[in-house]
Legacy VTK file of the C-alpha trace (Angstrom):
# vtk DataFile Version 3.0
C-alpha trace
ASCII
DATASET POLYDATA
POINTS 444 float
-0.003 -0.002 0.001
1.412 3.332 -1.108
1.024 5.410 2.079
2.793 8.774 2.326
3.541 9.482 5.976
5.038 12.985 5.885
4.617 16.327 4.157
8.009 15.839 2.480
6.813 12.574 0.917
3.880 14.235 -0.870
4.238 14.667 -4.648
4.453 18.035 -6.357
1.746 17.211 -8.881
-0.861 14.569 -9.647
-3.532 13.899 -12.227
-6.317 13.592 -9.619
-6.546 14.825 -6.042
-9.359 13.250 -4.035
-10.368 15.149 -0.905
-11.621 12.524 1.530
-10.845 8.839 2.021
-14.328 7.524 2.790
-16.276 5.061 0.580
-16.928 7.476 -2.286
-13.396 8.924 -2.347
-11.747 5.505 -2.126
-13.970 4.144 -4.907
-13.106 7.077 -7.174
-9.426 6.664 -6.415
-9.515 2.927 -7.237
-11.216 3.422 -10.595
-8.976 6.277 -11.798
-5.739 4.714 -10.490
-6.525 1.434 -12.234
-6.708 3.410 -15.508
-3.062 4.357 -15.018
-3.337 7.911 -13.701
-1.478 9.399 -10.700
-4.053 9.697 -7.915
-3.589 11.106 -4.416
-6.203 10.594 -1.653
-6.126 13.292 1.005
-7.775 12.110 4.233
-7.777 14.462 7.212
-8.131 11.593 9.734
-6.380 8.278 10.018
-8.064 4.895 9.559
-9.699 3.274 11.367
-11.960 6.053 12.629
-15.554 6.078 13.824
-18.311 6.869 11.354
-22.049 6.451 11.397
-23.950 4.906 8.457
-23.319 1.199 9.033
-26.200 -0.341 7.057
-25.550 -0.995 3.368
-28.055 -1.575 0.521
-28.302 -4.735 -1.631
-27.538 -2.788 -4.821
-24.203 -1.861 -3.261
-23.141 -5.509 -3.481
-22.635 -5.548 -7.304
-20.425 -2.470 -6.907
-18.244 -4.438 -4.505
-18.093 -7.291 -7.017
-17.025 -4.916 -9.811
-14.312 -3.540 -7.514
-13.163 -7.048 -6.624
-14.066 -6.572 -2.960
-17.321 -8.510 -2.483
-15.916 -11.426 -0.529
-13.834 -9.140 1.682
-16.838 -6.958 2.505
-19.026 -9.979 3.267
-16.362 -11.353 5.579
-16.236 -8.005 7.360
-19.952 -7.552 7.976
-23.206 -9.069 9.193
-25.610 -10.337 6.510
-28.751 -8.166 6.289
-31.655 -10.020 4.647
-34.217 -7.319 5.311
-35.847 -4.658 7.471
-38.524 -4.909 10.153
-40.819 -2.140 11.353
-42.501 -1.810 14.764
-44.911 1.045 15.648
-45.215 2.282 19.209
-48.969 1.825 19.463
-49.532 -1.736 18.236
-48.858 -4.634 20.626
-45.892 -6.539 19.213
-46.880 -5.782 15.607
-43.708 -6.361 13.578
-43.765 -6.169 9.795
-40.764 -7.579 7.936
-39.550 -6.718 4.461
-37.125 -9.116 2.767
-34.950 -7.849 -0.097
-35.439 -11.229 -1.811
-39.107 -10.177 -2.256
-38.204 -7.216 -4.505
-39.848 -6.905 -7.915
-36.580 -7.941 -9.536
-33.575 -9.353 -7.692
-30.321 -9.028 -9.683
-27.349 -11.227 -8.824
-25.951 -10.407 -5.335
-28.958 -8.189 -4.488
-31.012 -10.545 -2.311
-29.330 -9.203 0.831
-26.840 -6.619 2.017
-24.375 -6.147 4.886
-24.153 -4.201 8.106
-20.598 -3.114 8.846
-18.513 -1.306 11.431
-17.645 1.730 9.380
-14.237 2.025 11.001
-13.285 -1.375 9.505
-15.239 -0.939 6.266
-13.798 2.468 5.418
-10.290 1.251 6.273
-10.727 -1.701 3.894
-11.772 0.549 0.994
-9.002 3.060 1.730
-6.421 0.279 1.693
-7.941 -1.112 -1.526
-7.431 2.287 -3.188
-3.743 2.015 -2.273
-3.600 -1.522 -3.642
-5.054 -0.172 -6.912
-2.132 2.245 -7.208
-3.433 5.417 -5.587
-1.160 7.320 -3.211
-2.667 7.645 0.256
-2.114 10.599 2.554
-3.839 9.994 5.895
-3.704 12.793 8.466
-3.479 15.380 5.669
-5.871 18.296 5.724
-6.659 20.432 2.664
-6.546 24.065 3.687
-7.404 25.686 0.352
-7.972 25.000 -3.345
-7.539 27.571 -6.085
-8.586 26.989 -9.685
-6.499 29.734 -11.243
-6.106 28.166 -14.692
-8.297 25.996 -16.856
-6.152 22.907 -16.499
-4.542 23.025 -13.028
-5.708 23.415 -9.441
-3.414 24.471 -6.600
-4.060 22.823 -3.238
-2.520 23.924 0.038
-2.099 20.963 2.382
-1.264 20.686 6.058
0.126 17.759 8.031
1.412 17.521 11.552
4.986 17.937 10.295
4.454 20.775 7.863
2.651 22.317 4.914
2.824 21.415 1.252
1.614 22.798 -2.112
0.184 20.408 -4.691
-0.861 20.852 -8.307
-3.657 18.663 -9.635
-5.212 18.403 -13.076
-8.552 17.507 -11.514
-10.054 17.646 -8.015
-12.819 15.414 -6.638
-14.501 16.525 -3.410
-15.405 13.413 -1.399
-15.101 15.214 1.928
-18.518 14.089 3.223
-20.389 16.490 5.413
-17.381 18.834 5.446
-18.585 19.834 1.961
-15.194 21.318 1.188
-15.888 22.738 -2.281
-19.527 23.512 -1.514
-18.380 25.827 1.252
-15.474 27.116 -0.826
-17.828 28.176 -3.655
-20.789 29.048 -1.360
-22.997 26.460 -3.030
-24.459 24.690 -0.017
-28.115 25.078 0.941
-30.187 23.444 3.648
-32.995 21.188 2.525
-36.126 23.300 2.981
-38.475 20.328 2.560
-37.248 18.195 5.404
-35.160 18.431 8.547
-34.347 16.097 11.424
-31.741 15.584 14.112
-30.371 12.387 15.623
-28.870 10.766 18.696
-26.848 7.587 18.312
-24.481 5.244 20.121
-23.214 1.650 20.222
-24.474 -0.982 22.681
-23.621 -4.570 23.606
-26.043 -7.308 24.714
-29.017 -6.067 22.678
-30.969 -9.189 21.567
-31.079 -9.854 17.847
-33.983 -11.187 15.860
-34.252 -14.948 15.765
-33.068 -17.228 12.979
-31.924 -15.820 9.664
-33.501 -12.443 10.559
-30.738 -11.851 13.100
-29.056 -9.371 10.755
-32.185 -7.336 10.036
-32.127 -3.607 10.595
-35.046 -2.790 12.924
-37.076 0.432 12.739
-39.300 1.616 15.590
-41.649 4.557 15.161
-42.495 6.844 18.054
-44.236 10.171 18.494
-41.140 12.295 17.776
-39.580 10.271 14.962
-38.082 6.801 14.587
-35.434 4.568 16.115
-32.927 2.308 14.364
-31.179 -0.840 15.600
-28.440 -2.146 13.335
-26.673 -5.453 14.250
-22.912 -5.144 13.771
-20.025 -7.613 14.086
-18.677 -8.713 17.476
-22.022 -8.376 19.290
-22.322 -4.633 18.803
-25.657 -2.949 18.065
-25.810 0.525 16.569
-28.816 2.316 18.061
-30.046 5.744 17.052
-33.081 7.969 17.252
-34.001 10.374 14.463
-36.191 13.103 15.923
-37.776 16.463 15.373
-34.979 18.998 15.988
-37.079 21.086 18.403
-37.559 17.968 20.566
-33.852 17.201 20.541
-32.900 20.739 21.447
-34.495 20.104 24.848
-32.072 17.309 25.673
-30.275 19.253 28.444
-26.769 18.490 29.649
-27.238 14.776 30.334
-27.522 13.558 26.745
-27.183 9.889 27.745
-30.190 10.044 30.045
-32.135 11.907 27.368
-31.214 9.191 24.816
-32.559 6.420 27.052
-35.727 8.436 27.702
-36.157 8.807 23.932
-35.771 5.066 23.336
-38.416 4.493 26.015
-40.972 6.359 23.899
-41.394 3.157 21.958
-42.000 0.490 24.610
-40.963 -2.355 22.307
-37.609 -0.679 21.594
-37.102 0.021 25.298
-37.839 -3.597 26.196
-35.366 -4.811 23.590
-32.618 -2.495 24.875
-33.318 -3.654 28.447
-30.082 -3.622 30.445
-27.771 -3.541 27.411
-24.379 -1.941 27.955
-23.546 1.383 26.356
-20.062 0.983 24.823
-19.623 4.385 23.174
-20.461 7.974 23.891
-23.843 9.268 22.778
-23.584 11.714 19.865
-26.141 14.340 18.868
-26.212 15.786 15.368
-28.638 17.799 13.298
-29.244 20.077 10.314
-27.816 17.345 8.123
-30.221 17.439 5.153
-28.611 19.670 2.513
-27.703 19.960 -1.129
-25.398 21.999 -3.337
-26.657 24.171 -6.180
-23.982 22.639 -8.452
-22.223 19.274 -8.312
-19.442 19.966 -10.817
-17.475 22.657 -12.553
-14.274 23.240 -14.534
-11.650 20.956 -13.034
-13.780 19.620 -10.175
-16.578 17.277 -9.148
-18.476 16.560 -5.903
-19.431 12.998 -5.012
-21.257 11.344 -2.125
-22.217 13.368 0.932
-20.037 16.251 -0.254
-22.658 16.941 -2.892
-25.897 16.327 -0.995
-27.343 14.364 1.876
-30.835 13.397 2.984
-32.310 11.592 5.970
-30.566 8.275 6.755
-33.829 6.343 7.150
-33.269 4.156 4.073
-29.480 3.689 4.548
-28.712 5.231 1.181
-25.532 7.173 2.003
-22.817 4.641 1.138
-24.685 3.417 -1.954
-25.245 6.935 -3.300
-21.581 7.739 -2.625
-20.141 4.657 -4.321
-22.579 4.665 -7.254
-21.874 8.357 -7.743
-18.148 7.624 -7.729
-18.584 4.994 -10.444
-20.583 7.368 -12.653
-18.398 10.336 -11.759
-15.217 8.413 -12.647
-16.309 8.611 -16.284
-16.221 12.402 -16.003
-12.724 12.351 -14.531
-11.336 9.857 -17.029
-12.741 11.805 -19.982
-11.320 15.063 -18.636
-7.900 13.576 -18.010
-7.907 12.040 -21.490
-8.679 15.439 -22.994
-11.896 14.185 -24.594
-14.128 17.277 -24.194
-17.285 15.867 -25.916
-17.144 12.705 -23.819
-16.591 14.782 -20.671
-19.672 16.924 -21.411
-21.811 13.841 -21.941
-20.448 12.244 -18.770
-21.131 15.379 -16.741
-24.750 15.557 -17.928
-25.279 11.879 -17.114
-23.672 12.294 -13.688
-25.875 15.251 -12.740
-29.021 13.492 -13.969
-28.363 10.226 -12.156
-27.420 11.809 -8.837
-30.492 14.059 -8.850
-32.804 11.256 -10.009
-31.787 8.813 -7.297
-32.169 11.363 -4.530
-35.485 12.599 -5.972
-36.965 9.055 -6.035
-35.921 8.338 -2.460
-36.731 11.766 -1.062
-40.446 11.443 -1.811
-40.595 8.414 0.467
-38.268 9.866 3.108
-40.331 13.042 3.477
-43.478 10.972 4.087
-41.933 8.175 6.138
-43.190 9.529 9.495
-46.805 9.914 8.296
-49.563 7.554 9.488
-50.436 6.681 5.871
-46.888 5.563 5.038
-46.694 3.499 8.228
-49.969 1.812 7.297
-48.724 0.964 3.784
-45.352 -0.342 4.951
-47.006 -2.517 7.577
-49.553 -3.882 5.115
-49.236 -7.384 3.661
-51.197 -6.565 0.509
-49.371 -7.303 -2.758
-51.627 -5.592 -5.333
-49.963 -5.073 -8.756
-46.545 -5.653 -7.238
-46.600 -2.213 -5.580
-45.057 -3.367 -2.349
-42.428 -5.352 -4.230
-41.557 -2.145 -6.123
-41.141 -0.311 -2.818
-38.840 -3.122 -1.633
-36.854 -2.659 -4.857
-36.508 1.019 -4.041
-35.379 0.222 -0.475
-32.803 -2.170 -1.974
-31.389 0.616 -4.153
-33.111 -0.053 -7.507
-33.500 3.660 -8.226
-32.318 4.314 -11.726
-32.932 2.130 -14.773
-35.893 -0.162 -14.087
-39.134 0.987 -15.770
-41.076 -1.851 -14.120
-40.178 -0.407 -10.746
-40.621 3.211 -11.780
-44.260 3.081 -12.972
-45.295 1.103 -9.916
-43.714 3.682 -7.638
-45.779 6.360 -9.385
-48.897 4.283 -8.798
-47.850 3.758 -5.172
-47.824 7.535 -4.744
-51.479 7.620 -5.833
-52.313 4.838 -3.382
-50.521 6.803 -0.674
-52.667 9.899 -1.259
-55.851 7.800 -1.232
-54.692 6.229 2.038
-54.172 9.729 3.440
-57.735 10.858 2.845
-59.463 9.241 5.871
-56.908 10.898 8.183
-55.860 13.782 5.976
-55.405 16.274 8.810
-53.069 13.937 10.747
-50.959 13.185 7.651
-50.697 16.822 6.614
-49.703 17.762 10.169
-46.722 15.398 9.999
-45.645 16.793 6.606
-45.896 20.378 7.902
-43.779 19.350 10.879
-41.089 18.081 8.474
-40.973 21.464 6.775
-40.835 23.313 10.100
-37.995 21.049 11.166
-35.928 22.289 8.264
-35.887 25.797 9.715
-34.875 24.808 13.244
-31.278 25.681 14.099
-29.743 22.730 15.942
-26.753 23.051 18.243
-24.352 20.124 17.751
-22.552 18.428 20.586
-22.416 15.493 22.976
LINES 1 445
444 0 1 2 3 4 5 6 7 8 9 10 11 12 13 14 15 16 17 18 19 20 21 22 23 24 25 26 27 28 29 30 31 32 33 34 35 36 37 38 39 40 41 42 43 44 45 46 47 48 49 50 51 52 53 54 55 56 57 58 59 60 61 62 63 64 65 66 67 68 69 70 71 72 73 74 75 76 77 78 79 80 81 82 83 84 85 86 87 88 89 90 91 92 93 94 95 96 97 98 99 100 101 102 103 104 105 106 107 108 109 110 111 112 113 114 115 116 117 118 119 120 121 122 123 124 125 126 127 128 129 130 131 132 133 134 135 136 137 138 139 140 141 142 143 144 145 146 147 148 149 150 151 152 153 154 155 156 157 158 159 160 161 162 163 164 165 166 167 168 169 170 171 172 173 174 175 176 177 178 179 180 181 182 183 184 185 186 187 188 189 190 191 192 193 194 195 196 197 198 199 200 201 202 203 204 205 206 207 208 209 210 211 212 213 214 215 216 217 218 219 220 221 222 223 224 225 226 227 228 229 230 231 232 233 234 235 236 237 238 239 240 241 242 243 244 245 246 247 248 249 250 251 252 253 254 255 256 257 258 259 260 261 262 263 264 265 266 267 268 269 270 271 272 273 274 275 276 277 278 279 280 281 282 283 284 285 286 287 288 289 290 291 292 293 294 295 296 297 298 299 300 301 302 303 304 305 306 307 308 309 310 311 312 313 314 315 316 317 318 319 320 321 322 323 324 325 326 327 328 329 330 331 332 333 334 335 336 337 338 339 340 341 342 343 344 345 346 347 348 349 350 351 352 353 354 355 356 357 358 359 360 361 362 363 364 365 366 367 368 369 370 371 372 373 374 375 376 377 378 379 380 381 382 383 384 385 386 387 388 389 390 391 392 393 394 395 396 397 398 399 400 401 402 403 404 405 406 407 408 409 410 411 412 413 414 415 416 417 418 419 420 421 422 423 424 425 426 427 428 429 430 431 432 433 434 435 436 437 438 439 440 441 442 443
């Protein structure tokens, strides 16, 4: 693995500088380095490091196969065959969705994995080095200037000194740091939806029985929803996504507030029982955002650096890695000097990123409503509508017309389901919009 451990070891120039060594940045680095270009990955932290977002989607699995990493990822994680939902009000009513029940199940897409992101991200980062990319952990990008049409100047900082770097192209994979979005003042909060979250890791939380042991579990409650994600080595990731105004009242004892929040769904509280908290409790908010542009001359944003929505459907890693695959075509065309191909690749990249988020966002915005809960808990299989929703939850968001028209019809069914309790459903949607305007103070 080609790791550069000091400022003096950094090169003077590269073809591609990738800001961020998470899943999207590592994927981009692998693909471009394998094409023979000089790639440098600039990661401000060192791996392994903690990260939330441990539940992967089935349609991520073919990406791992294309990268030659499928077996390594499977060995690293816990198999996730599906998702189960439990409302607060119904006695022990659990509805399970299996990815194998999707409308269409491509090879490798009948299940996914749940991973410790510290190990998963480290694996991908190392794989980028194995592909030929140069790796610079502990290296922070202080500034980027695009003074000429064909070269960017990056100012870097490490513990042992500063360094200047020239790059023919820059990819921002900095996650929620949104390096270029902030640099160009492109970032905007999502005005349709806003939530905040508390999360931590536990041990001794019981898992589902049998082959459902790897399911991600979702529990609704009056202020949002709770996740439980089984991870390797007996760890359970537990989080609560809430209305920001509710979470702002957490006070100084965030751990006690977290347990009180979990208790708002009695089934979740009973499952947690006397489980041991093995991490600090983290609070975060204001995380739904987008950038007005995703690309420009000499640069491209991928993954969370470009946009991020609610984590309810575990889409973050998939969007990041899929975007890196599509975005790599932009980078390769630019580095090859093929302007027409680069323009086509940029248009395709923008369209696919926006389309995937648009499809998922409609469901995310309505996930807390009574009508959506009713439909997700229903066992009815009319016209394959529920199978199409399962396909969407699995990550089938782009090229399947059989899924797409059924999702449009599902929207009509949703509105018809809303009518008997229209006021209650509209109240939840209005709350989502109000949430987007709440300023949330981050901290532990």
